[in-house]
ChimeraX commands (.cxc) that place a marker at each C-alpha (Angstrom):
marker #1 position -4.92,2.73,-0.78 radius 0.5
marker #1 position -7.83,2.73,2.22 radius 0.5
marker #1 position -10.76,4.58,1.98 radius 0.5
marker #1 position -13.94,4.73,4.06 radius 0.5
marker #1 position -12.12,1.52,5.23 radius 0.5
marker #1 position -12.18,0.22,2.33 radius 0.5
marker #1 position -9.43,-0.87,-0.66 radius 0.5
marker #1 position -9.34,1.92,-3.34 radius 0.5
marker #1 position -9.84,0.56,-6.39 radius 0.5
marker #1 position -6.66,1.22,-9.37 radius 0.5
marker #1 position -9.15,2.02,-11.79 radius 0.5
marker #1 position -10.97,4.29,-9.54 radius 0.5
marker #1 position -7.30,6.23,-8.78 radius 0.5
marker #1 position -7.04,6.33,-12.26 radius 0.5
marker #1 position -10.59,8.23,-12.96 radius 0.5
marker #1 position -9.88,10.30,-9.94 radius 0.5
marker #1 position -6.64,11.47,-11.88 radius 0.5
marker #1 position -7.35,11.57,-15.59 radius 0.5
marker #1 position -5.01,8.98,-15.97 radius 0.5
marker #1 position -5.29,4.91,-17.47 radius 0.5
marker #1 position -5.53,2.01,-15.38 radius 0.5
marker #1 position -2.03,0.56,-16.67 radius 0.5
marker #1 position -0.67,4.18,-15.88 radius 0.5
marker #1 position -1.64,3.72,-11.92 radius 0.5
marker #1 position -0.69,0.27,-12.07 radius 0.5
marker #1 position 3.11,1.53,-13.75 radius 0.5
marker #1 position 3.37,3.86,-10.54 radius 0.5
marker #1 position 2.26,1.36,-8.08 radius 0.5
marker #1 position 4.61,-1.15,-9.15 radius 0.5
marker #1 position 8.01,0.38,-7.56 radius 0.5
marker #1 position 5.69,0.96,-4.26 radius 0.5
marker #1 position 4.92,-2.55,-3.92 radius 0.5
marker #1 position 8.66,-3.18,-4.53 radius 0.5
marker #1 position 9.26,-1.12,-1.53 radius 0.5
marker #1 position 6.53,-3.02,0.33 radius 0.5
marker #1 position 5.04,0.86,1.17 radius 0.5
marker #1 position 1.85,-0.20,-0.84 radius 0.5
marker #1 position 0.21,-4.00,-0.43 radius 0.5
marker #1 position -1.78,-6.11,-2.33 radius 0.5
marker #1 position -4.24,-7.95,-0.62 radius 0.5
marker #1 position -3.73,-11.79,-0.08 radius 0.5
marker #1 position -5.43,-13.46,-2.97 radius 0.5
marker #1 position -8.25,-14.38,-0.78 radius 0.5
marker #1 position -9.42,-10.50,0.25 radius 0.5
marker #1 position -8.93,-9.59,-3.65 radius 0.5
marker #1 position -11.01,-6.88,-4.98 radius 0.5
marker #1 position -9.54,-6.31,-8.81 radius 0.5
marker #1 position -6.37,-4.11,-8.20 radius 0.5
marker #1 position -7.14,-2.77,-4.96 radius 0.5
marker #1 position -4.41,-2.33,-2.50 radius 0.5
marker #1 position -3.33,-0.57,0.97 radius 0.5
marker #1 position -0.74,1.48,2.51 radius 0.5
marker #1 position 2.14,-0.27,4.35 radius 0.5
marker #1 position 0.73,0.75,8.35 radius 0.5
marker #1 position 4.41,2.36,8.66 radius 0.5
marker #1 position 3.41,4.67,5.78 radius 0.5
marker #1 position 0.03,5.65,5.90 radius 0.5
marker #1 position -1.05,8.63,7.10 radius 0.5
marker #1 position -2.47,9.35,10.73 radius 0.5
marker #1 position -4.80,11.77,12.30 radius 0.5
marker #1 position -2.75,12.49,15.32 radius 0.5
marker #1 position 0.64,11.38,16.87 radius 0.5
marker #1 position -1.19,9.36,19.40 radius 0.5
marker #1 position -3.10,7.63,16.58 radius 0.5
marker #1 position 0.59,6.91,14.62 radius 0.5
marker #1 position 2.00,5.51,17.61 radius 0.5
marker #1 position -0.33,2.89,17.98 radius 0.5
marker #1 position -0.48,1.57,14.75 radius 0.5
marker #1 position 3.28,1.95,14.52 radius 0.5
marker #1 position 3.35,-0.48,17.89 radius 0.5
marker #1 position 0.78,-2.77,16.52 radius 0.5
marker #1 position 2.52,-2.87,12.66 radius 0.5
marker #1 position 5.87,-3.62,14.54 radius 0.5
marker #1 position 4.04,-6.62,16.30 radius 0.5
marker #1 position 2.38,-7.78,13.38 radius 0.5
marker #1 position 6.03,-7.77,11.55 radius 0.5
marker #1 position 7.44,-9.70,13.89 radius 0.5
marker #1 position 4.62,-12.12,13.99 radius 0.5
marker #1 position 4.99,-12.43,10.28 radius 0.5
marker #1 position 1.67,-11.58,9.09 radius 0.5
marker #1 position 2.56,-7.99,7.44 radius 0.5
marker #1 position 6.42,-7.50,5.48 radius 0.5
marker #1 position 9.18,-4.79,6.41 radius 0.5
marker #1 position 9.85,-2.14,4.29 radius 0.5
marker #1 position 12.12,-2.61,2.02 radius 0.5
marker #1 position 15.73,-1.44,2.70 radius 0.5
marker #1 position 16.69,-1.17,-1.06 radius 0.5
marker #1 position 14.56,0.98,-3.92 radius 0.5
marker #1 position 13.94,-1.20,-6.14 radius 0.5
marker #1 position 15.31,-1.34,-9.48 radius 0.5
marker #1 position 13.70,1.08,-12.32 radius 0.5
marker #1 position 11.32,-0.68,-14.79 radius 0.5
marker #1 position 12.05,0.83,-18.43 radius 0.5
marker #1 position 9.44,0.26,-21.02 radius 0.5
marker link #1:1,2 radius 0.2
marker link #1:2,3 radius 0.2
marker link #1:3,4 radius 0.2
marker link #1:4,5 radius 0.2
marker link #1:5,6 radius 0.2
marker link #1:6,7 radius 0.2
marker link #1:7,8 radius 0.2
marker link #1:8,9 radius 0.2
marker link #1:9,10 radius 0.2
marker link #1:10,11 radius 0.2
marker link #1:11,12 radius 0.2
marker link #1:12,13 radius 0.2
marker link #1:13,14 radius 0.2
marker link #1:14,15 radius 0.2
marker link #1:15,16 radius 0.2
marker link #1:16,17 radius 0.2
marker link #1:17,18 radius 0.2
marker link #1:18,19 radius 0.2
marker link #1:19,20 radius 0.2
marker link #1:20,21 radius 0.2
marker link #1:21,22 radius 0.2
marker link #1:22,23 radius 0.2
marker link #1:23,24 radius 0.2
marker link #1:24,25 radius 0.2
marker link #1:25,26 radius 0.2
marker link #1:26,27 radius 0.2
marker link #1:27,28 radius 0.2
marker link #1:28,29 radius 0.2
marker link #1:29,30 radius 0.2
marker link #1:30,31 radius 0.2
marker link #1:31,32 radius 0.2
marker link #1:32,33 radius 0.2
marker link #1:33,34 radius 0.2
marker link #1:34,35 radius 0.2
marker link #1:35,36 radius 0.2
marker link #1:36,37 radius 0.2
marker link #1:37,38 radius 0.2
marker link #1:38,39 radius 0.2
marker link #1:39,40 radius 0.2
marker link #1:40,41 radius 0.2
marker link #1:41,42 radius 0.2
marker link #1:42,43 radius 0.2
marker link #1:43,44 radius 0.2
marker link #1:44,45 radius 0.2
marker link #1:45,46 radius 0.2
marker link #1:46,47 radius 0.2
marker link #1:47,48 radius 0.2
marker link #1:48,49 radius 0.2
marker link #1:49,50 radius 0.2
marker link #1:50,51 radius 0.2
marker link #1:51,52 radius 0.2
marker link #1:52,53 radius 0.2
marker link #1:53,54 radius 0.2
marker link #1:54,55 radius 0.2
marker link #1:55,56 radius 0.2
marker link #1:56,57 radius 0.2
marker link #1:57,58 radius 0.2
marker link #1:58,59 radius 0.2
marker link #1:59,60 radius 0.2
marker link #1:60,61 radius 0.2
marker link #1:61,62 radius 0.2
marker link #1:62,63 radius 0.2
marker link #1:63,64 radius 0.2
marker link #1:64,65 radius 0.2
marker link #1:65,66 radius 0.2
marker link #1:66,67 radius 0.2
marker link #1:67,68 radius 0.2
marker link #1:68,69 radius 0.2
marker link #1:69,70 radius 0.2
marker link #1:70,71 radius 0.2
marker link #1:71,72 radius 0.2
marker link #1:72,73 radius 0.2
marker link #1:73,74 radius 0.2
marker link #1:74,75 radius 0.2
marker link #1:75,76 radius 0.2
marker link #1:76,77 radius 0.2
marker link #1:77,78 radius 0.2
marker link #1:78,79 radius 0.2
marker link #1:79,80 radius 0.2
marker link #1:80,81 radius 0.2
marker link #1:81,82 radius 0.2
marker link #1:82,83 radius 0.2
marker link #1:83,84 radius 0.2
marker link #1:84,85 radius 0.2
marker link #1:85,86 radius 0.2
marker link #1:86,87 radius 0.2
marker link #1:87,88 radius 0.2
marker link #1:88,89 radius 0.2
marker link #1:89,90 radius 0.2
marker link #1:90,91 radius 0.2
marker link #1:91,92 radius 0.2
marker link #1:92,93 radius 0.2
marker link #1:93,94 radius 0.2
view
């Protein structure tokens, strides 16, 4: 996720929520399968950090959301951003 313009590490999410980093990873995986949560490209990695797909993020208001949607659709069409997955991920059994 992004906070203050920077990706939030899963380790930090775990500490904030009082769970293990493995628990956060396990919960994030299905969201990644749907492309709701995106992992940084290999050159942009900072540990296990991630960000929300622009079509799944929260916005300050309708105009901000519309502008972000327009930009996201252009990036999707250009191949720079994946489509949100239409099929739900298969459950992962532990």
